[in-house]
C-alpha positions in Angstrom: -43.1 11.2 -64.9 -42.5 13.3 -61.6 -41.3 9.9 -60.0 -38.6 9.4 -63.0 -37.4 13.3 -62.9 -36.6 13.1 -59.1 -34.4 9.9 -59.6 -32.8 11.3 -62.6 -32.0 14.3 -60.6 -30.7 12.0 -57.6 -28.7 9.7 -59.9 -27.0 13.2 -61.0 -26.2 14.5 -58.1 -24.7 11.1 -56.6 -22.2 11.2 -59.5 -21.1 14.8 -58.6 -19.0 13.2 -55.6 -16.5 15.8 -54.2 -17.9 19.0 -55.9 -21.6 18.3 -54.5 -21.2 21.1 -51.5 -20.3 23.5 -54.0 -23.0 22.7 -56.4 -25.6 22.9 -53.5 -24.0 26.4 -52.1 -23.7 28.1 -55.2 -26.3 27.1 -57.9 -28.9 24.4 -56.6 -31.4 24.5 -53.9 -33.2 20.9 -53.2 -35.4 19.9 -51.0 -37.1 16.3 -50.1 -33.9 14.3 -51.6 -32.3 11.4 -50.5 -28.5 10.9 -51.6 -27.1 7.3 -52.0 -23.4 7.3 -52.1 -20.5 4.5 -51.6 -17.9 7.5 -50.6 -17.8 9.6 -47.7 -18.5 13.1 -47.8 -15.5 14.8 -48.3 -14.6 18.9 -47.5 -11.9 20.1 -49.5 -10.1 23.0 -48.6 -10.0 26.0 -50.7 -7.7 28.0 -49.4 -4.2 28.2 -47.6 -6.6 28.3 -44.2 -7.0 24.7 -44.3 -10.3 22.8 -43.6 -10.9 24.8 -40.6 -14.4 26.0 -40.6 -15.6 23.4 -42.7 -18.7 21.0 -42.0 -22.6 21.1 -41.6 -24.2 24.5 -41.2 -28.0 24.8 -40.6 -29.5 28.1 -41.6 -32.7 29.6 -40.8 -34.1 31.7 -38.2 -31.8 32.8 -35.4 -27.8 31.7 -35.3 -26.5 29.0 -37.5 -26.5 25.8 -36.2 -22.9 24.3 -36.5 -21.2 20.9 -36.7 -17.9 22.1 -37.7 -13.8 21.6 -37.8 -11.9 23.8 -35.8 -8.2 24.7 -34.9 -6.1 25.1 -31.9 -6.0 22.6 -30.8 -7.4 20.8 -34.0 -11.0 19.6 -33.1 -14.6 18.6 -34.0 -16.7 21.5 -32.5 -20.4 22.1 -32.4 -23.0 25.0 -31.3 -25.7 22.4 -30.3 -25.9 19.8 -27.6 -25.3 16.2 -28.4 -27.6 13.8 -27.6 -27.0 10.0 -27.8 -29.1 7.1 -27.1 -29.4 6.4 -23.5 -27.8 3.1 -24.0 -25.0 4.8 -26.0 -21.7 5.9 -24.7 -18.8 8.1 -25.4 -15.4 6.0 -26.0 -11.7 6.6 -26.7 -9.7 4.0 -28.4 -12.5 1.5 -28.3 -12.7 2.0 -24.2 -16.2 3.6 -22.8 -15.1 6.7 -20.8 -18.7 8.2 -20.3 -22.1 6.3 -20.0 -25.6 8.0 -19.0 -24.8 7.6 -15.3 -21.3 6.0 -15.1 -17.6 7.0 -15.6 -15.7 4.5 -17.3 -13.0 2.6 -15.4 -10.2 3.9 -17.1 -11.1 7.6 -16.1 -8.2 8.2 -13.3 -8.1 12.0 -12.8 -10.6 14.6 -12.5 -10.9 18.2 -11.0 -14.6 17.8 -9.9 -15.6 20.7 -7.5 -19.0 19.7 -6.5 -20.6 15.9 -6.5 -24.0 14.8 -5.0 -24.3 11.9 -2.4 -21.1 9.2 -2.6 -21.6 5.7 -2.0 -18.9 3.1 -1.4 -16.3 5.8 -1.8 -12.8 4.2 -2.2 -9.4 6.4 -2.8 -5.7 5.9 -3.0 -3.0 8.0 -1.7 -2.9 11.2 0.1 -6.4 13.2 0.9 -7.2 16.7 1.5 -10.5 17.8 2.4 -11.2 21.6 2.2 -7.7 22.3 3.5 -8.6 21.0 7.3 -8.5 17.2 6.9 -5.6 15.8 5.9 -4.5 11.7 5.5 -0.9 11.0 4.7 -1.0 7.6 2.9 2.6 6.8 3.4 2.9 7.7 7.5 -1.0 6.1 7.6 -1.6 9.2 9.5 -4.9 11.4 9.6 -4.9 15.0 10.8 -7.4 17.5 11.5 -6.2 20.7 11.5 -2.9 19.8 10.9 -1.1 18.2 7.6 1.8 17.1 9.8 0.2 14.9 12.6 2.0 13.6 15.3 0.1 10.2 15.9 -2.2 7.7 14.2 -5.4 10.8 14.7 -4.4 14.3 15.4 -6.7 17.1 16.2 -4.7 20.2 16.3 -5.6 24.2 16.6 -2.8 27.2 16.7 -2.0 26.1 20.3 -2.8 22.4 20.9 -2.8 19.0 19.5 -5.1 16.0 20.7 -3.6 12.5 19.8 -4.7 8.9 19.6 -1.8 6.7 18.7 -2.0 3.1 18.1 1.7 2.6 16.2 3.6 1.7 19.1 3.3 -0.9 21.7 0.6 0.6 23.7 -2.1 2.7 22.6 -1.7 6.5 23.8 -4.5 9.4 24.2 -4.0 12.6 25.0 -2.3 16.4 24.2 1.0 16.2 22.4 1.7 19.7 23.3 2.6 20.9 26.7 -1.5 21.9 28.0 -3.7 20.6 30.7 -5.9 17.6 29.3 -9.5 17.7 30.8 -12.2 15.0 30.5 -15.9 16.6 30.3 -19.3 15.9 30.8 -22.2 18.1 30.5 -19.8 20.7 29.5 -17.9 20.4 32.9 -14.4 19.3 33.4 -14.9 16.0 35.6 -10.9 15.0 35.3 -7.7 17.1 34.8 -4.2 16.0 33.9 -2.5 19.2 34.2 1.0 19.6 32.1 3.1 18.5 34.7 1.3 15.3 35.4 -0.6 16.5 38.7 -4.2 14.9 38.1 -7.2 16.1 39.7 -10.6 14.1 40.1 -13.8 16.0 40.6 -14.9 19.7 40.7 -16.1 20.1 44.1 -16.7 18.2 47.5 -20.0 17.1 46.1 -18.3 14.9 43.4 -18.4 11.1 44.0 -15.4 9.1 42.9 -15.5 5.2 42.8 -13.0 3.1 42.5 -13.9 -0.6 41.6 -11.3 -3.1 42.9 -7.9 -2.4 44.9 -6.1 1.0 45.0 -2.4 0.9 45.1 -0.5 4.3 45.9 3.3 3.5 44.9 2.3 -0.4 45.3 2.3 -2.2 42.2 0.4 -5.4 43.4 -2.2 -4.2 46.0 -3.7 -7.0 48.0 -6.1 -4.9 50.0 -8.5 -2.2 48.9 -6.2 0.4 49.7 -2.5 -0.2 49.7 0.4 2.4 50.1 3.9 2.5 50.6 4.2 5.6 52.7 2.2 7.7 55.3 -1.4 8.5 54.6 -3.6 11.3 56.4 -7.0 10.4 57.6 -9.4 13.4 58.5 -6.4 15.6 58.8 -4.4 13.2 61.1 -1.2 11.5 59.9 -0.6 8.1 59.8 2.8 6.5 59.6 5.0 3.2 60.6 8.5 3.6 62.0 10.9 1.8 64.8 10.5 5.0 66.9 9.1 8.2 67.6 10.1 10.8 65.5 13.2 12.9 66.0 12.7 15.5 62.9 9.5 16.6 60.9 6.4 18.8 61.6 3.5 16.9 63.3 0.2 17.8 64.5 -1.3 17.1 67.7 -3.1 13.3 67.3 -0.9 12.2 64.8 0.0 8.6 64.9 3.5 6.4 64.5 2.7 2.5 64.3 5.6 0.5 65.5 7.3 -1.4 62.9 8.2 -3.8 65.4 5.8 -4.7 68.2 6.7 -6.6 71.2 5.1 -8.2 74.3 4.7 -5.5 77.0 5.6 -2.9 74.3 3.5 -0.5 72.7 1.1 -0.6 69.5 2.6 2.7 68.5 3.1 6.7 69.6 0.7 9.6 69.5 1.4 13.4 69.1 0.3 15.0 72.1 1.4 18.3 71.1 2.2 19.6 67.8 5.7 20.9 66.7 9.2 19.9 65.0 9.0 16.9 65.9 6.4 17.7 68.8 5.8 15.8 72.1 4.8 11.9 71.7 3.4 9.3 74.5 3.1 5.6 73.6 -0.1 4.2 73.8 -1.9 0.7 73.6 0.3 -1.6 75.4 1.0 -5.0 74.2 0.1 -7.9 76.8 3.0 -10.3 77.8 
């Protein structure tokens, strides 16, 4: 008898169709009942305000739980967490946009402000990191501290800009600005290229500088260990080559001029025996006949 009554009641409720919500809300309270219907549940608007605020309401202790339709903009809104099965996903126009651990491939834009560890990150277009690192995609240049790098890679401060440039026929490294360039090890400058082009190697007389190979000064292709196209000074003494003793210039005692045209019975060169301008000179090293 109880089962028959329950079945009769269920049949009556199913027949009510669109008015079932009003009946339950105003006149009927039913527990433990299943409604079988071939029609969708319809929420009709009973006022000029439209269907806004209609939907599912769960009342009990605490605030009412809601799954309702809202305006501005029109949307489905809920007070509760929506928890999908781990294999399910959110989809737009039949395209997955969010899975448990993956954004859909159609997601192109984002305003993420914090992420965890990234693996295999790939980006396209310009890139800015913390308003300090700037990548210009069109120029293919990377700037640290500058959004207008003057080379392939630039590191800039308020006063200086250090560059590494591979864009031309040769690779360049150094200062773009008019500042000295220092090469440092152990927080000590080992080599300085001044802004006017002067080069200083070492920092004291204890510094050792080794040249492996042949060294040329104003000589493009030296064929001996040290080659120079002009005079040299050795332990304070000047050595140069000429056709005769100097007639101008200042010289010190012990300076030597080598003969540019040595001949039999002539001399290897001349030596300064008294400093002056040009000083006093004497021939030395007579050549045999």
